N, C-alpha and C positions, 0 to 999 in steps of 0.2 A: 351439493345438496340433492343429488340424484337419488339418494336413499329415501328421501321423504315421499317419493311417489309410491314406494312399495309399502308404506305404513298404512294401517287402517285409519279411518277418520278420527276415532277416539284418541289414538296415539298422537295424531297431528294436533288435536285440540289441547292435549296435555303439554306437548312441546311448546306450542304457541303461548299458552298461559305461563309456562315457566320462563320463556324468553321475555315476556312482558314484565314479569315480576323482577327478573334479574336486570333488565335494562333500567329499571327505576332504582335498583339497589346499588349496582356497580357504578362506580364513578372513575373517570380517568385520573391517573396519578401523574404528576409532573416529576420527572427525574431531577436529581440534584445536578447543579451546574458542573461540579467537579467530576461527576461521573460522565457526563456528556463530553466534557473537555478531554478527559483522559481517553475515552473511547475514540474520539475523533483523532487524537494524536496517534493512537495505536493503529488505526486504519490507514492514516496517511503514511506512517513509517513503513508499514508492510513488513513482510518476513523475507529478508534477503537470502536466507539459507535454503530457500525452497528448491525443488527439483528443476523448476523452470530456469532459475538463475544458474544452476550448475550446467544445464544443457546449453545455455547461452554461451558459456565458456567451453567451447568445443575442445580446446587443447587439454583441459582437465579430463573431459570425457574420453578423449583419445588415449591419455595416459592410463586411465583406469582399465580400458579395454585391453591395451597392450600388456598391462600387469596381469590381468586374468589369463590372457593367452600364454604369457610366459610361465605362469605357475602351472597351467595345464600341460604345457610341453615338458616342463621339469618333472612333473609327476609321471608322465608317460615314460620318460627316459629312466627314471628311478625304478619304476615297475618293470620295465623291460630288462634292466640290469639284474634286478632281483630274480626275475624269472629265469634268465640265462644262468645265473649262479646256482639256482636250485636244480636246474636241469643237469648241469655239469656234476653237481654233487650226487644226484641220483644215478647218473651213468657210472661214476666212479665207485659207488657202493655196489652196483650190480656186477662188477668185474671181479 
């Protein structure tokens, strides 16, 4: 409510009267029991596929990292082989 300090007094009076009218008009609504029960079950069950659960299983994380490193090394080898082949082909064409 720090923005109220910057408002002129007339605006504060309007806001205050609007709040008073709305406080008398708006009434709290009680949620259905089924909704509350279902919501409570979802909160208690939690989401077991979250990143925190995956990080807790360090062997899965280690396998993922090893897989990424393996793919990177394989790509480097293939690129190096293609580069060497293209270099040999260019040398052969120049003779």
